[in-house]
N, C-alpha and C positions, 0 to 999 in steps of 0.2 A: 420424489426430491426438489425443493424449489429452489428460486434463486431470487435471494432479497438484495434490494441494490441499494448501497449507499452513495451520497453526495457529497465531496471532499469540501472542505470549508478553507482549503486553502485559496486565499483571493476574494474570499467573502467578505465584505465588511461588516452587513447588515446584521442584526440578533437574528435569532433562528426565529423568534417568533415572530418576526414578521417576512420570514420565508417558507414558513411551515406548510399554506395554502398552495405555494408555486413546488413546494417539494413534495406534497402528496398528489396534485394532480399530474405529474410526472412521473410518479411510481416507486418514489424514494421511499425505504423504510425508515431511513434515517439519516445520519451527517457523521462523517470522519472528521476527527480536528485533534489540535493539540488540547491537551489537560491543562485550562487555568491554573496559573501557580498562585497567583493572588487569591486569599480566602473570600474576600468577596465576590470577586467575578465569580469563582468557582459556584458559590451558594446561587447567584444570580441565572449563570449558566446550569446547576440543575435544577433549578427552579421551571426555566425556559423546557427544558427537556420534559419535564411534568406538565406542563401546561400544552405543551404541541402534541406529547405523546411518540414524541421521535424516537427511536434507537441510537444508540449512541456507541462508535469503534474510537477509542481513544487512540493518542499517539503522542511518545514519549521520543525525546531525542536524549541520549545519556551521554551525548557530547555537547549539552547547551543548546545546540540550533544543528540547520542540515548539513553545515561545516562544522565538522567537531570543533572544539576549542582545543588547540594543540599541546596547551598546558596541562589539558586534566589527565589524570593517570588512572588507570583500571579502578582502583577504590574510589575515585570521585564519581566515574561512570557508574559505576555501582550504587554508590549511593542516591545518586539521584534516579537511577532504575529505583531503588527501594521505597525512597521517598514518594514518587509520582505515583508508583503502584496502590499506593494507600490511596491517593487522591481518585484513581480509576476507580478503586471498590466504591469511595463516597458518593461518584458519579453514575451507580450503577452501570458500568461498561460492558458490554457485550464480553468484547477482548480488549488487549491492547496490542495496538500495531508497534513496533519498535524498531528506532535505526539505533541501531545500536555499535558503539565501536570505533575503531581509528583505521582507515585504510593502512596506514606504516606502519602498524604493532605486526609483530614477527608472527609466525604461527604459533609457535609457542605459548605467545601472551593472548592471542585469540581463544585459543582452547582453554586457557584459566580464566579468561574472563566469560566467555559463553557457560562455561560448567557452574560458574558461581552466579552468574547471572539466571541459568535456569533452575536452580537451586534456589532462589530468593524466588522465584513467580510461584515454584511450586509452596512456598512455605506460607505465603501470602495469598494461596488460593486462587490466584488471577492467570486467566490462558494468556502467554505473551508469544506472536507472533512476529518474528522477528523479519526486518522487508533488506530487499537488494536494493540496494541504493548506493550511487556512486561517493564518494569522501567516506562512508564506513567500513566496518572490516568487510559487510557484503556486496564490494563494489565487483567482484569478478564471479565469473560462472566456476573459472577454475579452483580458485581460492577456496570457493560458496562448498564445492564438491566435496575438497578435501577437507573442511571443517568439520562439515555435516559428517562424515566419516568418523571424528573423535569426539562428538557432542552427538552422539545417537537419539536425545530429545528434544534436539531443537526443531521448531515447526517455523515454517516461512510463509510471510507474504510478498506474493510474486509480481513484482514490478519487472517486467524484462525488457522494459524501454531502457534501461539505464544498460543490461549486459552487450544490448545489440551496439550500443554507442561506446560504452567499453572494449566490444571487440571489432567494430567497424563493419560489423556483416550481420544479416540476419543468420540467427546460429542454425540453419537449415540442411547443414552437412551430415552426412551418417559417424562421422568423428565426433558431431557436437552431441552426443546423446546426453539428455537432460532427464532421461525417464527417472533413474534413481531421484534426484531434485523434485520434479514434479510428485511424485507419490507423499512429500514432507511439506507438500503446501498447504497451507489453510486456509490462508484468506487470497485473494487477488485485486488487484489494481489496474484498471483496467484504462490504460495510457497506451497509446501507440506510437512508439518511436521508430527511428529509422535511423541507416549507419551512419548520420551525421548530424544527428538530432533526437535527443530523449522525447519531443514532442512533434511532431507531426504538425503542419498548418492546417488540415483539417482532415479528416478521415476517411471523408463521402470520396475525398477527390480522386479522381482515376491514374493518377501517377503515384499514390499510395495505398494501394487494391492488393500488393503484393506482402506489403507490411504488415497493413490489416489482416490477411489470410496467415500468416504466422501466427501472431499473436494468438487469432482464436483458434488455431488447430493447436496449441500447447493449452489454452484455457480448456479447451472440449477434453484434453487428457486429464486434466485435473477433476473439472466435473465427473468425469467416470470412476477417477480413484475415491472422490465421494462418495460415488453412486454405490460403489464394491463395499464402500466402509460404511455404509448404512444411515450417512448423514438425512437428516430432514432438511435442511438448509445449508445452501453453499452461498457465500458472502461473497460481493463483489462491488468496488468503490468504483466510481467514475472520477477521473484524477487528473483532468485536463486544468491546467494552472496558466500563474502569469509569470514573475522572476527572471525574464527573459526566457524562457519555454514557450510562452507565447509569442510569436512572431510577426514583428511590427514592419511597416514599410521604410526603407532610409528616408532620411532627414524629417519626416512626417511624424514619426512617431506613432502614427496610427494601425491600430491591431488589424491585422489581416481576416478575425475571425473574432466572435463574440463570444467570449467566455462561458457563460452561461449555457448557449446554445449547442457549444462543442459537447459539455456535458449531457444536454437532454440528449443529442443524436446518439451518443454513447450510449445511455441507458436504454434509447429505443432500438437500437442496434442489437445490444446483447440481451434485451427481453425476448426479440424475434431468434436472436440466433442460439437461447438456450431452448426456446419451443421446439427449432429445428433440431436441437440436438438430442430433447425426448423423446420425439416422434420415431429418430432413426435408432432408438434402443430395442 
């Protein structure tokens, strides 16, 4: 089994044609980012993917954005999903990472929504991997563990940083058993969170090594599951980003680290980490 690393387009303003050499030099297989909904922008992006040879993991926000539009109904969310899955097929996406639903829906509503969402993805022949993310239905490990029992065909994108922030602790107690969930993880987003934030200032800093080690321990369990399933490729996206995630100095608003360098460091570290994992098998 090999590790395919992707780079998030979150916070990237340049077209991928201008970034391809940089991405290739850093060892990225491709990019993960939102689907352009404008037809012209989508065609430009499709051509850029073809020109650069980069693979693509598509992102869909069923609620319209990272924080779901609270006025949207379950049917509204499902309509967005169905429409944008067609766009994902146009772009030859490897699969689709879906930030789905709303954190305030009841469990009954969640089950109805995800049962229909999985059915839509199967009908359209597109693999959907549902991301653990604050604001969405999968904001909490405990809600997700209950939901996944009721919708057994769901696959997941694991961004454990959100759950650490929601729980305000590393989920490393015996009572915090996530092994059932880890068996259903399809894709990993590699951003290091800590008890008071979804993104550490820098994952190499000694004060955040416990958090880094915790994330890596869970990622190894996912890799082991993928290996036992016979997967040839396991995917991971480095996902350090802006928008309040990247720490800034007070008064000056100067970032404490370079965003591109953070994702490069994470890619290098996880390539080495995966090599250690394989050697230990």
